[in-house]
DOSE-996969 format. One record per residue: residue in one letter; x, y, z of N, C-alpha, C, O in turn. Coordinates in steps of 0.2 Angstrom, whole numbers, padded with zeros to 4 digits, always signed. Layout:
BEGIN
AXYZXYZXYZXYZ/...
# end
This chain:
BEGIN
M+0424+0533+0500+0430+0529+0506+0430+0524+0505+0436+0521+0506/I+0424+0520+0503+0426+0513+0501+0429+0511+0495+0432+0505+0495/R+0430+0515+0490+0435+0515+0484+0442+0516+0487+0446+0513+0484/D+0442+0521+0492+0450+0521+0495+0452+0515+0498+0458+0514+0498/L+0448+0512+0501+0449+0505+0503+0451+0500+0498+0456+0496+0499/S+0448+0499+0493+0449+0495+0487+0456+0496+0485+0461+0492+0484/L+0457+0504+0483+0464+0504+0481+0469+0503+0486+0474+0502+0484/T+0468+0504+0494+0474+0503+0499+0475+0494+0497+0481+0491+0496/L+0469+0490+0497+0470+0483+0497+0474+0480+0489+0477+0475+0489/Q+0473+0484+0484+0475+0484+0478+0484+0486+0478+0487+0484+0474/G+0486+0490+0482+0493+0493+0484+0496+0487+0488+0502+0486+0486/I+0493+0484+0493+0496+0479+0498+0497+0473+0491+0503+0470+0491/L+0493+0471+0488+0493+0465+0483+0498+0467+0477+0500+0462+0474/N+0499+0473+0477+0505+0475+0470+0511+0474+0472+0515+0475+0467/L+0514+0471+0479+0520+0470+0480+0526+0474+0477+0531+0472+0474/D+0526+0480+0478+0530+0485+0476+0538+0484+0480+0543+0487+0478/D+0537+0481+0485+0543+0478+0488+0547+0473+0485+0544+0467+0485/P+0553+0475+0482+0557+0469+0478+0557+0463+0482+0556+0458+0480/A+0558+0463+0489+0559+0457+0491+0552+0453+0492+0553+0446+0492/L+0547+0455+0493+0540+0452+0493+0540+0450+0487+0537+0444+0486/A+0541+0453+0481+0538+0452+0475+0543+0446+0472+0541+0443+0467/A+0549+0445+0475+0554+0440+0473+0551+0433+0476+0552+0427+0473/A+0548+0433+0482+0546+0429+0487+0539+0426+0483+0537+0420+0483/F+0535+0431+0481+0530+0430+0478+0528+0432+0472+0524+0436+0471/P+0532+0428+0466+0533+0429+0458+0526+0430+0454+0525+0434+0450/E+0522+0424+0457+0516+0424+0452+0511+0431+0454+0509+0435+0450/L+0509+0431+0461+0506+0435+0463+0509+0443+0461+0504+0447+0461/A+0515+0444+0461+0518+0451+0459+0517+0451+0450+0517+0457+0447/A+0516+0446+0447+0515+0447+0440+0507+0448+0438+0506+0450+0432/A+0502+0447+0443+0495+0446+0442+0493+0455+0443+0496+0460+0446/I+0488+0456+0439+0485+0462+0440+0478+0462+0444+0475+0457+0444/T+0477+0466+0449+0470+0466+0453+0465+0470+0451+0465+0476+0451/V+0460+0467+0450+0453+0471+0449+0448+0470+0453+0449+0466+0457/F+0443+0473+0452+0436+0472+0457+0430+0471+0454+0425+0474+0456/D+0430+0467+0449+0424+0465+0444+0420+0460+0448+0423+0457+0453/R+0413+0460+0446+0410+0455+0448+0411+0448+0445+0409+0448+0439/P+0413+0442+0449+0416+0436+0446+0410+0433+0442+0409+0427+0443/D+0406+0436+0437+0400+0431+0435+0403+0427+0428+0409+0427+0427/D+0398+0424+0424+0401+0419+0419+0405+0424+0414+0410+0422+0411/S+0403+0430+0413+0406+0435+0407+0413+0438+0411+0416+0442+0407/F+0416+0436+0416+0421+0438+0419+0427+0433+0415+0428+0428+0417/K+0430+0435+0411+0435+0431+0408+0442+0435+0406+0443+0436+0400/P+0446+0436+0411+0452+0439+0411+0457+0437+0406+0458+0431+0406/T+0459+0441+0402+0465+0439+0396+0472+0437+0399+0476+0433+0396/Q+0474+0440+0406+0480+0439+0408+0478+0436+0416+0472+0435+0418/T+0483+0435+0419+0483+0432+0426+0480+0438+0431+0482+0444+0431/T+0475+0436+0435+0472+0441+0437+0469+0439+0445+0467+0433+0447/I+0469+0445+0449+0466+0444+0457+0460+0447+0457+0460+0453+0455/D+0455+0444+0458+0449+0449+0459+0447+0449+0465+0446+0444+0469/L+0446+0457+0467+0443+0457+0474+0437+0461+0473+0436+0467+0472/F+0432+0455+0474+0424+0458+0473+0420+0460+0480+0419+0456+0485/L+0418+0466+0479+0416+0469+0487+0408+0467+0488+0403+0470+0487/Y+0408+0461+0491+0400+0459+0492+0395+0460+0498+0390+0458+0498/D+0399+0463+0503+0395+0464+0509+0398+0471+0512+0404+0472+0513/V+0394+0475+0514+0395+0482+0517+0391+0482+0523+0385+0482+0522/R+0393+0483+0530+0388+0484+0535+0391+0487+0542+0397+0485+0543/E+0387+0491+0547+0391+0493+0552+0393+0487+0556+0390+0482+0556/N+0399+0488+0559+0401+0483+0565+0398+0487+0572+0401+0492+0574/L+0392+0484+0574+0389+0485+0579+0393+0486+0585+0393+0490+0590/E+0398+0482+0586+0402+0480+0592+0407+0486+0593+0410+0487+0598/L+0407+0490+0588+0412+0496+0589+0408+0501+0589+0412+0506+0589/R+0401+0501+0589+0397+0507+0590+0398+0512+0595+0397+0510+0601/T+0400+0518+0595+0400+0523+0602+0396+0528+0599+0395+0529+0593/N+0393+0533+0605+0389+0538+0604+0394+0544+0607+0393+0550+0608/E+0400+0541+0610+0404+0548+0612+0408+0551+0608+0412+0549+0604/P+0406+0558+0608+0409+0562+0603+0418+0564+0603+0421+0562+0608/L+0420+0566+0598+0429+0566+0599+0429+0574+0600+0425+0578+0597/V+0433+0575+0604+0435+0584+0606+0442+0585+0605+0446+0582+0609/E+0444+0589+0601+0451+0592+0601+0452+0597+0602+0447+0601+0600/R+0457+0600+0604+0458+0607+0607+0463+0611+0601+0468+0608+0599/L+0460+0616+0599+0464+0619+0593+0463+0626+0595+0457+0629+0595/N+0470+0629+0596+0471+0637+0597+0465+0640+0602+0462+0646+0601/G+0464+0637+0606+0459+0639+0612+0452+0637+0610+0448+0640+0614/D+0450+0633+0605+0445+0631+0603+0442+0625+0604+0447+0621+0605/A+0437+0621+0603+0436+0615+0605+0433+0613+0598+0429+0617+0594/R+0436+0607+0595+0433+0605+0589+0429+0599+0589+0432+0593+0590/I+0424+0598+0589+0419+0592+0592+0417+0589+0585+0416+0592+0580/S+0418+0583+0585+0416+0578+0579+0412+0573+0582+0413+0571+0588/R+0407+0570+0578+0403+0565+0580+0407+0558+0578+0412+0559+0574/P+0406+0553+0582+0411+0547+0581+0408+0544+0575+0402+0543+0573/P+0414+0543+0571+0412+0539+0564+0409+0533+0565+0410+0529+0571/V+0405+0531+0559+0402+0524+0560+0407+0519+0557+0410+0521+0552/R+0407+0514+0561+0413+0510+0559+0410+0504+0554+0406+0500+0557/V+0412+0504+0549+0410+0499+0543+0414+0494+0541+0420+0495+0538/A+0410+0488+0542+0415+0482+0540+0414+0481+0532+0408+0480+0530/C+0419+0481+0528+0418+0479+0521+0421+0472+0519+0427+0471+0520/T+0418+0468+0516+0420+0462+0514+0422+0459+0508+0417+0457+0505/Y+0426+0458+0505+0428+0456+0499+0429+0448+0498+0432+0445+0502/L+0427+0445+0492+0429+0438+0490+0435+0440+0485+0435+0444+0481/A+0440+0436+0488+0447+0436+0483+0446+0430+0480+0445+0425+0484/T+0448+0430+0473+0448+0425+0470+0453+0426+0464+0454+0432+0462/A+0457+0420+0462+0463+0420+0457+0461+0418+0451+0458+0412+0451/W+0463+0420+0446+0462+0418+0438+0467+0418+0434+0468+0423+0430/P+0472+0412+0435+0477+0411+0430+0476+0411+0424+0470+0409+0422/V+0480+0414+0419+0479+0412+0412+0486+0410+0408+0491+0413+0409/G+0485+0405+0405+0491+0402+0402+0494+0397+0406+0493+0397+0412/G+0498+0392+0402+0502+0386+0409+0497+0380+0406+0492+0380+0403/T+0501+0375+0409+0498+0368+0408+0493+0366+0414+0488+0361+0413/D+0494+0369+0420+0489+0366+0425+0486+0372+0429+0488+0375+0434/L+0481+0375+0426+0478+0381+0429+0475+0379+0435+0476+0384+0438/A+0473+0374+0438+0469+0373+0445+0475+0373+0449+0474+0374+0455/L+0482+0371+0448+0487+0372+0453+0490+0379+0454+0491+0381+0460/Q+0490+0382+0448+0492+0389+0447+0487+0393+0452+0489+0397+0456/E+0480+0391+0451+0476+0396+0455+0476+0395+0462+0474+0400+0466/Q+0479+0389+0464+0478+0387+0472+0485+0391+0474+0486+0392+0480/R+0490+0391+0469+0496+0394+0472+0495+0402+0472+0497+0405+0477/L+0492+0405+0468+0489+0410+0468+0486+0413+0475+0489+0418+0478/L+0479+0409+0477+0477+0409+0483+0482+0410+0489+0482+0415+0492/G+0485+0404+0490+0490+0405+0494+0495+0411+0496+0496+0413+0502/Q+0498+0413+0490+0501+0419+0491+0498+0424+0493+0501+0429+0495/I+0490+0426+0491+0486+0430+0493+0485+0431+0500+0485+0436+0503/L+0484+0424+0503+0482+0423+0510+0488+0425+0514+0488+0428+0519/Q+0495+0423+0511+0502+0425+0515+0503+0433+0515+0504+0436+0521/V+0502+0436+0510+0502+0442+0510+0498+0445+0513+0501+0449+0517/L+0491+0445+0514+0486+0448+0517+0487+0448+0525+0486+0453+0529/S+0488+0440+0527+0489+0439+0534+0494+0442+0537+0495+0441+0543/R+0498+0445+0534+0504+0449+0536+0502+0455+0540+0505+0458+0545/H+0496+0457+0538+0494+0464+0540+0487+0463+0544+0482+0465+0542/P+0488+0461+0551+0481+0461+0555+0479+0468+0556+0473+0469+0557/K+0483+0473+0555+0480+0480+0555+0483+0483+0549+0490+0483+0550/I+0481+0486+0544+0483+0489+0538+0488+0494+0541+0486+0497+0545/P+0496+0493+0538+0501+0499+0540+0498+0506+0536+0494+0506+0531/A+0500+0511+0540+0498+0518+0539+0501+0518+0531+0497+0520+0526/S+0507+0516+0528+0509+0517+0524+0506+0515+0515+0507+0518+0510/F+0502+0511+0517+0497+0508+0512+0491+0513+0510+0488+0513+0505/L+0488+0516+0515+0483+0519+0516+0481+0525+0510+0485+0529+0510/K+0475+0525+0507+0474+0529+0502+0469+0534+0504+0464+0532+0507/G+0470+0541+0501+0462+0545+0501+0462+0547+0508+0466+0548+0513/K+0455+0547+0509+0451+0548+0516+0453+0544+0522+0452+0546+0528/L+0456+0537+0521+0458+0532+0525+0466+0534+0529+0469+0532+0534/I+0469+0540+0525+0475+0542+0529+0474+0545+0533+0471+0550+0533/G+0478+0544+0540+0477+0546+0547+0471+0544+0550+0470+0547+0555/Q+0467+0539+0547+0462+0537+0552+0464+0533+0559+0469+0528+0559/Q+0462+0534+0565+0463+0530+0570+0457+0528+0574+0452+0532+0575/P+0457+0521+0576+0463+0518+0577+0464+0514+0570+0459+0515+0566/P+0470+0511+0570+0473+0507+0564+0467+0504+0562+0462+0503+0566/L+0466+0502+0556+0461+0498+0552+0462+0490+0553+0467+0487+0550/P+0458+0486+0556+0459+0479+0557+0456+0476+0550+0451+0476+0547/M+0462+0471+0549+0459+0467+0542+0459+0460+0544+0464+0457+0545/I+0455+0457+0543+0453+0450+0545+0453+0445+0538+0448+0445+0535/T+0459+0440+0537+0459+0438+0531+0456+0430+0533+0458+0426+0537/S+0452+0428+0529+0450+0421+0528+0448+0420+0535+0450+0415+0538/Q+0441+0423+0537+0439+0422+0544+0435+0416+0542+0432+0415+0537/A+0434+0412+0549+0431+0406+0549+0423+0405+0546+0421+0400+0542/D+0419+0411+0548+0413+0411+0546+0411+0415+0538+0406+0416+0536/G+0418+0416+0536+0418+0420+0529+0411+0419+0525+0406+0420+0528/L+0410+0416+0518+0405+0415+0515+0402+0410+0516+0404+0404+0515/K+0395+0410+0520+0391+0405+0523+0390+0399+0518+0392+0393+0519/E+0387+0402+0513+0385+0396+0507+0387+0398+0500+0384+0400+0495/P+0394+0397+0500+0398+0397+0494+0395+0394+0486+0396+0397+0481/A+0391+0389+0487+0387+0387+0482+0382+0392+0479+0382+0394+0473/E+0378+0394+0484+0373+0398+0482+0375+0405+0480+0371+0408+0476/F+0382+0407+0483+0384+0413+0482+0384+0412+0474+0381+0416+0470/W+0389+0408+0472+0391+0407+0466+0385+0406+0460+0386+0408+0454/A+0380+0403+0463+0374+0402+0458+0371+0410+0458+0368+0411+0452/A+0371+0413+0461+0367+0418+0462+0369+0423+0457+0366+0426+0454/I+0376+0423+0457+0380+0428+0453+0381+0425+0445+0384+0429+0441/G+0379+0419+0444+0379+0416+0437+0385+0413+0435+0387+0414+0429/N+0388+0409+0439+0395+0407+0439+0396+0400+0443+0392+0399+0448/K+0400+0395+0439+0402+0390+0445+0406+0390+0450+0410+0395+0450/L+0406+0386+0455+0409+0385+0462+0417+0386+0461+0420+0382+0458/R+0421+0392+0463+0428+0391+0464+0431+0392+0469+0427+0396+0472/P+0436+0391+0471+0440+0392+0478+0440+0400+0480+0442+0403+0475/S+0439+0403+0485+0440+0410+0486+0442+0412+0495+0440+0408+0499/I+0444+0418+0495+0447+0420+0501+0442+0425+0504+0440+0430+0500/T+0440+0426+0509+0436+0431+0511+0441+0436+0515+0445+0434+0518/V+0441+0444+0515+0445+0448+0517+0440+0453+0519+0437+0456+0515/T+0440+0455+0526+0436+0460+0529+0440+0464+0532+0444+0462+0536/V+0439+0473+0530+0442+0478+0534+0437+0482+0537+0431+0483+0535/T+0438+0484+0542+0433+0489+0546+0437+0496+0545+0442+0497+0548/I+0433+0501+0542+0435+0507+0542+0430+0512+0545+0424+0511+0547/G+0433+0519+0546+0428+0522+0551+0425+0529+0546+0429+0533+0545/M+0420+0528+0544+0415+0533+0540+0413+0539+0544+0409+0539+0549/E+0415+0545+0541+0412+0551+0543+0406+0554+0543+0405+0555+0537/I+0400+0555+0547+0394+0555+0545+0391+0563+0545+0385+0565+0544/A+0396+0567+0548+0393+0573+0550+0401+0578+0550+0407+0575+0551/E+0401+0585+0548+0406+0590+0548+0407+0591+0554+0402+0592+0558/P+0413+0592+0557+0415+0594+0564+0413+0601+0566+0414+0606+0562/V+0411+0602+0572+0410+0610+0574+0414+0612+0579+0415+0609+0584/T+0416+0617+0577+0422+0621+0581+0417+0627+0585+0413+0630+0583/A+0420+0626+0593+0415+0630+0597+0421+0633+0600+0427+0632+0598/P+0419+0638+0605+0425+0640+0611+0424+0635+0616+0419+0632+0617/I+0430+0634+0619+0432+0631+0626+0426+0633+0631+0425+0639+0631/V+0422+0629+0637+0420+0631+0641+0424+0633+0646+0429+0630+0648/I+0423+0639+0649+0428+0642+0653+0425+0643+0660+0428+0646+0664/T+0419+0642+0661+0415+0642+0669+0410+0636+0668+0406+0635+0663/E+0412+0631+0673+0407+0625+0675+0404+0627+0680+0408+0628+0684/T+0397+0627+0682+0392+0628+0686+0391+0622+0690+0390+0617+0686/L+0391+0621+0697+0389+0615+0700+0384+0618+0705+0386+0622+0709/R+0378+0617+0704+0372+0618+0708+0369+0613+0712+0367+0608+0709/F+0368+0614+0719+0365+0609+0722+0362+0612+0730+0364+0617+0732/G+0357+0607+0732+0352+0610+0736+0347+0605+0736+0348+0600+0733/E+0342+0606+0740+0337+0602+0743+0331+0603+0737+0330+0609+0736/R+0328+0597+0734+0323+0598+0730+0317+0600+0734+0316+0599+0740/A+0313+0604+0730+0306+0606+0731+0301+0601+0734+0298+0602+0739/S+0302+0594+0729+0299+0589+0731+0301+0584+0729+0306+0585+0725/K+0300+0577+0731+0303+0572+0728+0303+0569+0721+0308+0567+0718/D+0297+0571+0718+0297+0572+0711+0297+0577+0706+0295+0577+0700/E+0301+0582+0709+0303+0588+0705+0311+0589+0706+0314+0586+0710/K+0314+0592+0700+0321+0592+0701+0323+0600+0703+0328+0602+0705/I+0316+0604+0703+0318+0611+0705+0321+0611+0712+0319+0608+0717/I+0325+0615+0713+0329+0617+0721+0326+0621+0725+0325+0627+0722/K+0325+0621+0731+0322+0626+0734+0327+0631+0735+0333+0630+0737/P+0325+0638+0733+0329+0643+0733+0334+0645+0739+0340+0648+0739/A+0330+0644+0745+0333+0644+0751+0339+0640+0753+0343+0641+0757/T+0339+0634+0748+0345+0628+0752+0350+0629+0744+0355+0626+0743/L+0348+0632+0740+0353+0634+0733+0361+0636+0735+0362+0641+0738/Q+0365+0630+0732+0372+0633+0734+0375+0632+0726+0374+0628+0722/E+0379+0637+0724+0382+0636+0718+0391+0636+0719+0394+0640+0722/L+0394+0633+0716+0400+0633+0716+0403+0632+0708+0400+0630+0703/F+0410+0634+0707+0411+0635+0700+0418+0632+0699+0422+0632+0703/R+0419+0630+0693+0426+0627+0691+0427+0631+0685+0423+0632+0680/I+0434+0633+0685+0436+0639+0678+0441+0637+0675+0445+0635+0679/G+0442+0638+0669+0447+0636+0664+0449+0642+0661+0446+0647+0660/G+0455+0642+0658+0459+0647+0654+0465+0646+0650+0466+0640+0650/R+0468+0650+0648+0474+0649+0642+0479+0654+0646+0478+0659+0649/V+0485+0651+0645+0491+0655+0647+0496+0655+0641+0499+0650+0639/T+0497+0662+0638+0501+0662+0633+0506+0668+0635+0505+0672+0639/D+0512+0667+0629+0517+0673+0630+0515+0678+0626+0510+0677+0623/A+0519+0684+0627+0517+0691+0622+0516+0690+0615+0513+0695+0611/A+0519+0684+0612+0517+0683+0606+0511+0679+0604+0511+0675+0599/D+0506+0679+0609+0501+0673+0610+0503+0665+0609+0499+0661+0606/T+0508+0664+0610+0509+0657+0610+0508+0653+0616+0510+0655+0622/P+0504+0649+0616+0504+0644+0621+0510+0642+0626+0515+0639+0624/V+0510+0644+0632+0514+0642+0637+0512+0635+0641+0508+0635+0646/A+0516+0630+0639+0514+0624+0642+0518+0623+0649+0524+0626+0651/Q+0515+0619+0653+0519+0619+0661+0520+0624+0664+0524+0625+0668/A+0516+0628+0663+0515+0635+0668+0513+0633+0674+0509+0628+0673/T+0513+0635+0680+0509+0635+0686+0505+0640+0686+0507+0646+0686/V+0499+0639+0687+0493+0643+0688+0491+0641+0697+0491+0636+0699/T+0490+0647+0700+0486+0646+0705+0481+0652+0707+0481+0657+0704/L+0476+0651+0711+0471+0654+0713+0473+0657+0721+0472+0653+0725/T+0476+0663+0721+0480+0665+0727+0473+0664+0733+0467+0665+0731/G+0476+0662+0738+0471+0662+0744+0468+0656+0745+0465+0656+0750/T+0468+0651+0739+0462+0646+0741+0466+0640+0741+0463+0634+0742/G+0473+0640+0739+0476+0633+0739+0476+0629+0732+0479+0623+0731/L+0472+0632+0729+0470+0629+0722+0476+0630+0717+0479+0636+0718/A+0480+0625+0713+0485+0625+0708+0484+0621+0703+0480+0616+0704/A+0487+0623+0696+0486+0619+0690+0492+0620+0686+0496+0625+0687/R+0493+0615+0681+0498+0616+0676+0494+0616+0670+0489+0613+0668/T+0498+0620+0666+0495+0621+0659+0496+0614+0655+0501+0611+0657/D+0492+0612+0649+0495+0608+0644+0498+0611+0639+0500+0617+0639/K+0500+0606+0634+0503+0608+0629+0500+0613+0624+0503+0615+0619/D+0493+0616+0626+0491+0620+0622+0489+0627+0627+0485+0631+0626/G+0493+0627+0633+0493+0631+0638+0486+0632+0641+0484+0638+0643/L+0482+0627+0641+0475+0627+0645+0476+0625+0651+0481+0621+0652/Y+0472+0626+0656+0473+0625+0663+0464+0624+0665+0460+0627+0662/V+0463+0621+0672+0457+0621+0675+0457+0621+0682+0461+0617+0684/L+0454+0625+0686+0454+0626+0692+0449+0625+0696+0444+0627+0693/G+0447+0622+0701+0440+0623+0705+0440+0617+0710+0444+0613+0709/V+0435+0616+0715+0429+0621+0714+0428+0625+0718+0429+0623+0724/I+0426+0631+0717+0426+0638+0722+0421+0642+0722+0418+0642+0716/P+0418+0646+0727+0412+0649+0727+0413+0655+0722+0418+0658+0721/A+0408+0658+0721+0407+0665+0718+0412+0670+0722+0412+0669+0728/G+0415+0674+0720+0419+0680+0722+0425+0683+0716+0425+0681+0710/N+0429+0687+0721+0435+0691+0717+0440+0687+0718+0440+0684+0724/Y+0445+0685+0715+0450+0682+0715+0455+0685+0712+0455+0690+0709/T+0463+0682+0713+0467+0684+0709+0472+0678+0707+0475+0674+0711/L+0472+0677+0699+0476+0673+0696+0483+0673+0696+0485+0679+0695/R+0487+0669+0697+0494+0669+0695+0497+0665+0693+0498+0659+0695/A+0500+0667+0687+0504+0662+0682+0511+0661+0683+0514+0667+0683/E+0514+0657+0684+0522+0658+0684+0525+0653+0679+0522+0647+0678/S+0531+0655+0675+0534+0651+0671+0540+0653+0670+0541+0659+0668/G+0546+0649+0670+0552+0652+0667+0555+0659+0673+0559+0663+0671/G+0552+0658+0680+0555+0664+0683+0550+0670+0682+0550+0674+0686/T+0545+0670+0677+0542+0676+0676+0534+0674+0679+0532+0668+0679/T+0531+0679+0682+0526+0678+0687+0520+0685+0683+0522+0690+0681/K+0514+0682+0683+0508+0688+0680+0504+0686+0686+0503+0680+0688/D+0501+0692+0687+0494+0692+0692+0489+0695+0688+0490+0700+0685/V+0482+0692+0688+0477+0693+0685+0472+0695+0689+0471+0690+0693/P+0468+0700+0691+0462+0699+0694+0455+0698+0690+0453+0701+0686/V+0452+0691+0693+0447+0690+0691+0441+0689+0695+0442+0688+0701/T+0434+0689+0692+0429+0688+0696+0424+0682+0694+0422+0681+0688/V+0423+0678+0698+0420+0672+0696+0413+0671+0699+0412+0672+0705/P+0408+0670+0695+0408+0669+0686+0410+0674+0683+0409+0680+0685/A+0413+0673+0678+0416+0680+0674+0410+0682+0669+0406+0678+0666/A+0409+0688+0669+0403+0691+0666+0407+0694+0658+0410+0699+0658/G+0407+0690+0653+0408+0692+0648+0417+0693+0647+0420+0694+0642/A+0419+0692+0653+0426+0691+0652+0429+0683+0651+0426+0678+0650/N+0435+0683+0653+0439+0675+0653+0443+0675+0658+0443+0679+0663/Y+0447+0670+0658+0451+0668+0663+0459+0666+0660+0463+0662+0662/D+0460+0670+0656+0466+0670+0652+0472+0674+0655+0471+0679+0658/V+0477+0671+0655+0484+0675+0658+0490+0676+0652+0492+0671+0649/K+0491+0682+0651+0496+0684+0645+0502+0687+0649+0501+0692+0653/F+0507+0683+0647+0515+0687+0649+0517+0692+0646+0522+0695+0647/
# end
């Protein structure tokens, strides 16, 4: 996934847009690599080097809230991705010409202009597993707290100090496969008086149970019916189905009821028992 990010940044700097290539001709003519810029790094043509030097979790974006998607009557449950901040050091390495220092500065300025156009990476640039990631990937270019001790950094990798730009992109990294499970059709609410203040056990004589039920409305071809009205006759409870044909009703005591689904002038009544014993609360026209 980090490789996909590197290829994404390379794509942004390639300047495939002819208008951008005309505005930044030196950058358009350069190649982009990801090598360690040590003393052995001596490119033979004008090069932009994006060296990945720091990878760490963005703790401010950490969440433990699972992601739940509804798919054909099931729930697809995913652990939230780890939000990882990847920081690159962008340097320019001009080759040829009479004033390499000014060429280097011009290239750095063009890198800064191009990357700063995208506080969030547009979807059209994303590669591999980054495609479709939500929310959009934030990119911070030339952040104020960038490279803390640049002289020490360059000494550590065995090269001389040179100007650079830091670029940080935060990506979502999946850490577990999603789990698919049936959507809960009955939710039980139990309340009453505790047996003692130190126990969670409810006194049987005071126990009361109420239920919330959910189901799916489909047509004869098993296609979900959206915006159908579902009522529990005699209770005053009603709900509308969502785009997946799902609805939720409650809260109600245990007992026998009639579900009524209405859509486009068609009505269907289904007898149900709450809580359902091995059955469900689906309605099929």
